Steps between C-alpha positions, in 0.01 A plus 500: 500500500507727802649217708829577324492864602740503798785294355485701179532832678869412523510448123338838450757669722776348288339617179478862613759535777512881491132548575393542861131457573421800713155623397177301509503475124855369495406239758208404281725471195740282696218261588375481140835454326548135600178411323670596175826321575388151594614393155777742395549320169150607396469844651581665167172366370307701753444875521333686786433867570305639797440873543310714746251730333476701820870588517605436142789288623604157378453250783660203329629394159662199340601509131280809456615584146518152356230436240270198523215346305207652695211274391173669598678771696523658154132584552607763754681692227215458251235605753680813617580602142142446377336679793740792463479535121142395423342612827283308743180597313618370161257254343566253220247521220345271238324670211204372297439633147242450226621471142190688389192641668230349721151503348183307588697299756764389249867594545638514146859458385604266779605547863858595583661459842833665576697417813729740684664257737227442760621188689187481716222444243304198624165321507367750751520773236320319219149580621572872508656497153191328360278746688679792335442354153132447577473856633604614155222295346717225353305183423714367218861542386558464126852462372832396649574470871845657512747504791792745500805450724732744320555718809768246602781352293471151361734322740290313755783376722779705654872432471624273775179296527566129470328315217353240737324771700255557215290212633474657846213730593729748673672593169222551242547657159474880512260697280341844496165318499475253786233309690505306826878551528521308168432173678239231444396243758456144384266321740534123464240270659572128533255248356487120533835325506631448147288780350585851391443766765273793421660839439375857537686816398459826688435777412217412265519585134874483446647385170692219671419143400588183692610165360425269791735201516494470880365197683344435839724251679608394846856454376770753578527789264400860446322713246709677238421770246679577173420774250444359152460852361392843629141382547524128577610324818561126524406364843664168589598297804291360786250624756392289797135390533277754680768768470464854365808683376533864395787590269597865445641550152629821339363558151739555210295767318342728763358741241281247319416333831371830641302580187326162496402521867351848453322392182348203682375724782338733247329208324384348829333832579288469186697722263554330164859504369562398140878528467787293637767636731809623315807700601549828315537876550211737569448703180517879508134536409368286786276671756566453869184392680620401846817514712540253783729605787679293761508577870751774590867409499515512879263201513682318221834544678347356819403181316837495324708508818273320746465193278808549279309498170769499233289604202418833668868590518562417135199701384612792717848493355379490139245772576775725638697436183205592278407810701849648526689359199223446247273223377545206489599445861784254544710364784800687363318834503357434844847418631630835376209687662549330838878546489462869420251541785733336752786724395278808526424420865868453579546124450779496245608136491461161664225375267431342164130494410392243239137421584229627731428198718841358587462181300797581279827344608674802346369752756755625750470722806701568813347504849624859533297601194187327624518672836552832319186437292307402812625810682394721209152344497463547876590869480299589188158610625339448158563126497601394852161389633397308189837332460553401864144368532551289186772293668412172673471519879689235697266230628194682367457511122646456154809288449593546868170385645638161607833629627579651841163410650485508880841666518637840595533573129129458419345827389827692538650425159378607157719344234519358150601139465704361212556142394660325205721192490812587703362849565344622824417863571313702759496881515276753667429681826516406868302695759701430815378474856704808587317713245761510226429416136772294333540433131674175408599281209616138523607354164656158448603305192605141561511533879269202532229401742656696788386829346147475637629414846739792486217733394294383795781550750606833354150647501442365849795704622413804291157524662677555833734759348604776529624794697472798271643740758860408419495349152813357347606301199624143507594274215630153423658420164 
């Protein structure tokens, strides 16, 4: 793309004839502008803002106020809001109750588990949960095994999520009681040609059943899964001889799934459980016997942004709704909380918050708003370190680990990626060679494959920027 730079400088001069590039920043802006004008018919689908955090000046902007679908750049807004409102030390909890007392090793009245939105509960926590029950002398559980997800509203999918996404692991159903990001792994092992492959479900002990209609075959084809009901998957299609395939599948009922996995772990540890897993509310008379806590929010946010884990954002948004607008937490309540927070810190418009991860096609945000949020996070001493360190580092880790390797950009950019069909986004911080810190947002909807190339070229030039001794503002619209 940069090979077009010189001839397009003339185009740039025609677009803004009254601007004379005198300062170093103006010269920089003049060199960047052609990158945005190679295809003038599409430049309305692209928004860019670059600001210096050292001087407070805008270095460059293009459609700064236009609102775009942000994809996972929405996570920037969710992260900053959650860290600011809940605090970096906030921990999600999961409570365990007995319906009656514990005597002679028997827990009477059934075991109740209530979730409060912990998105990180996983197999690594099961051993400690079982240990806590054994520490209290529990050898047998008599009565129902009840799971309670009432801390969140009943809707499991946000507005603006496409129906077909429900089969994709990146958009699982949302519940106040979750396990393993509400995903199962179906491990399929080929057998002799013409025979059914063998199938294993992980994690162990789930309530999911498999109807295996697949076949081992050298013919072309792929494995397919279809939900027959909330607990039954039909596996069909072909797997090649000697092959092993792992399919990640989001469960439809996370609450019962979580309860069954925990129940299985308890039974495998030698504690007898007589009742089946059912969904219900914890009664008023139940006695709390153990509270399980997640890692602090600072650690959860790091996982959320580094690896772009969507379920974390949705649980954060519903948790904010429950904490500030009352139980049950919903996307609507969470949206109000986040919107009110943004306005309180001086960001009055340029956003429409629908979900917490950026999956919703109804989210909208301007690059100006995103850079304002990023600037706020950088300046706020209570959240700056945890937020900035949660962002992927160019060429090093997270969703940027494979980009910008062996380039001038490597290690100098911390940014959040965003990707949906026809949506590309990248926003974050640049630590320039000249010692400045720039905040930037590049949002595109329908700009096509050139977006990534433009991001590369733009960041490559930004790393070399900028003179903050004589800052000035330049814009192209």
